[in-house]
Steps between C-alpha positions, in 0.01 A plus 500: 500500500650168623808694619280739704315213673828322580651819641197554721504147636873527568443830688238337723722205581684568828876495473649257746843390640534169666696491825563196724605713800231634730756746640541661158119492440446684837727788398286815497443634148679204342263517203594864437876413517447226239245690282242219520155468636555200723789306650360151568609162633524220236198326656285804404581468127290301261629244254512763225713734707252776432668834506826367635798698368795396725625308804653692792786393723708675766866522407712188547305348788521119525118473501457614137551160333126423470431844350781462246376156401143635461621784277700257274208258487251771393748702290447805712773770559656502840534836685745536784416748782731647757478779752575838349784723602251723693296251706325665790497757789328261736642360823410164354759450226301211363167687488258396231500861385788565261595805310668319219564169337761391247330329201733286292402283209835320450662446833592652838724805528731347769556168318815549286480150360203576276377801295265751660318792352727753662814337371360448149397868478837628628686269248327634200710665229550873572284608213208277601553585869474877428157440349391328818666738742494854359668824612166603656488168686850563633401850611198349679719237656743771619224699657362194691850390603554841664167485666564146638851578617416842664214347696687179595235283338567129505325166480359496853423853616385451861848603623626695794628837370788540750832505322701208639852558624706237327842608613652743754773598257447827306816490290487149358294391201222251570468184302172313525481121444146363446414163653193311391277234650623151441361319194299798388375443139706784365812345658432150377421620142747788497827295501570562871575261785659500845859493368442803278343692783794431730743582218305830444550608860877405498547689169314807633731510807810435290429753235405779749758482790448868584120480511246400757333192371136452614291185438134565433288197581136419573363552855374142499858384457616691800205369711569145386172452326674471159842424375716713295858449367721766655400547868753257651795619287410864567500432872834328482647799319345735741306685227196723562177321424201705387167327519182605324223720644631824372458611146761316291536789256620717793756234586624468141535876457773503769722257315775582249476147361261205532580131455207282418404153388159540331303725745269775363692728741792489248271632231370778734864590571553538125199739493663699773822533286706276721766266363379138524713179488291196411597140584189334368298545178197723579299656230679833525851357452666445164389827333809710567364662818651280770836350593420140415706224666328229289474552126154471344593427140146507345443857615674685213362850509600810696209690648463820691351500853199685358445234239531218752257683741245559231502131394487369855265752673284618210485232231515175712315621811133571526348730756151499653333757729429279818180692569329519165664230293588739219824469308771736602803631334825479702497867605151455642616213716800709622261787591287253696800379700601859559143554645557216742837646597333842559252348748760280655696812579186674634433204725862461619387538870395299792120546513289441805132468396209526733126557468489288186242224478615145460369445148699801365823426668662282228392752231662783704809298543524464119453868446776583751745223409873559434812293515643781718196527725286313749124502560355399841158524662425548864735649759875573509751705687581837339846391416365212296320695231545814290149585388160452662216402260131489550176484296352841450472690831483207738711500816587205706583525873861420564607451141386825336357700783381855441789654696743320268317583178770715336663339200222245447454378142139459414362258239171517320335361187606658173267665244492206257457212740326176388201344339309480838442679822762524774224429760450169316867426574610531137881537476629846418690537171634839605577677829627844603789508744505845651769613738346854557134427549229366265344655189152526658614688809518876413594599855867442408708451194515153348749361259243553225434857593879567522541362148213702365644819658858440397546237221568628148375262232696445176339481160564123491337457843200697399469299173511184709228633723287577200537143356425348837178710522391387156567141592290526818213682316491264213477206747236675715700442817454642850653421841300177577352428157167370634145557382326442171593706207145628419340824628201649323464851621140618474431747216488853635588852388632571849875507572598149624706491816654188643538493882744248635434320823791391722577288804408751784756357749777496244815694592467711188176645646639531853812669386387686192154654577434792726129576452342248256587154628211268445333377188172663608658832560669484166174433321335785689779741413489407127118528492514842679756629253341359186125477563412458126752230409440131448694331776607134491638360817763219483539318824838354584534124412633418848188660657269319254676168582434551866865510584523867608308804642332763280125424459280796396138513623213473250384848607825668396513297180148597415559872567846535342553231232306438178658154453713255694730282299662210689576233239664687208872549488639829623656552169178476317329732742780762458475481124121573515529804730562869424671567833613298804458601863697325778649546846837333442428197279751375249215504251566877479847433369358239256249762379777751439675238294189474285464869449215557743467817731547402865368678814660396829360555850801361693871519410590197294855474358400625157333823624677835539710474184271702274312210353196479721236728664570471864290584813782427730852628430857390596734803518815292454396412146640795310589353168275479192515168333383369168292180494772307332752603762257397770446161337870433456587581859197335654492181308869445399735685741320453830370140534684173460351212304528123533417209283354271758562180315875544438560731790684746279488879527336620177398816320140628529458420127567128588251499778238656270553218249474229760179660638355504142583127474347424845187696416454292185542177703280601785208641298294181529612395843367773725211412727264736685399246756593579850618136568713493191667825594585371845669203343694731269608704807617192681695377198662841464600496869661152463668616178653797687620289794670253268622754246847401366573605136 
């Protein structure tokens, strides 16, 4: 009994780590990385150190003395943090959002003078090591290595994709010599100094007289912002100097041999299968994989590249989803970086944007960003941009005039958007970027319609669509996720129809409805066709909020509707109905996802594929689609998703998780007062104007 009480008390006690550095404490998801509930300053800890498990420091920084003294005084373990091998895909290399951290309980991987977890593990006897790194582990490492190398994934992944020309010669081998910034911690603690760097370059030239020797240095060294070790000597020798900016993996792959002090680039060269000569004592030297010019006597084992990779990238590193804070495995982090690369490639253009309101511009810029592209707003000469971009079907005189409308990329909100209305200036978590048209305009083919007519879905893709559908349904999500989750439909033996109101001046009505194009005419058409049904009318939240047009007169409501439901969530209303009727509303798609029959009076994107009863057809839509195919193409293939906090491109599954979290936090914060809503709008506008992830 006593044991049970003690266990419960322990479970309720928050697990804490003490950290003197405000910079470390501000890292996003630092608690998840460390597997604790809180990371706190020492001033926030009581005398009994309640719940404190460890003290956190960053590598070998000079400001860690107080933290080390605190750990010794209180007999707490010291944990050393460092950036992971895969850090970010952000333009800001020092962003507070990090994919991975290295967690070491005995030292720092780049300090050869003291033990570290990575060195200790690699030095285990072969029998014991085989228990820690199995053949299955090696197979996983091999798979991830191939994925990393094939996609040129490195530490900082916001890199120009253009392959740099390092030499004009085609018949000479290329030898790459890696410079580093002066007094970098890995240099100081990795047995390197200026003399050894200079000797490394002289040796590379002497050992490779028939090769083109290229020095790779940091762009800040070339610009004079920082100092390196090799720039002056390389200039004296007339050697080619390659500065950063392009992907370093693409640079390394051109070399037949790499000379390095302690840089991670030497390790990445090893992963690419390139011979590496090492003049310092980095963590990857001394295991029989490199040509070591300084012996490291205490490293006694011989390890394969797969074993080294598994220890460094899998066992020492921890990975966190920057959007949800969930723990990742290495391959998930690699897939996330590949997703960034996919959109970087899509966005590798010079975009000229017009017709986009000020508060949306920084969000749009983030959705269109690429290290190979450029995003501008306003006017430009035709030669200065590749693609014209506007919001929906807006045209702007001089910039995107109607006579120059060919080739315009149009942007609109995605189908899983946010936890609030767009008309309240809530930021969009998803957008569609359509180069053919837009999904709600049936007058011509959109990218979505093209996909639905032509895209074949694999079994794995359909399975993913099914899982996403289940996630959305279990969370009760819709596009805007507003309204209360309670709807009590009156008891009746009549068939219950739900009629969805829309914003009447919305482009989906103007473009997608030929005959029925107002909320009143929709209600009249439904009542005329189903005189004996129980009809509930659900006004659009933007109309109810007073932001948009679409009011229905009391006369029409009295004649055509048995009930008007304005406060319940759209999801709850759909769940309570037997059939949904709409002009073009996304609610029809959400009803299909919930297994409800849907009748359309316009031509929404989900009509015409054999899943709905349609009063208006679209002849181009020839293919019959299953619901699961429609869901995969509409929610996964067509839109793009963004985690607004980190600025990362994410999967729809991630956005759903963050919306679930936001809904839980916002449940008690919503106000129905007009004045409060205006303050929220103003705050959202300011947030958009200042947006900078």
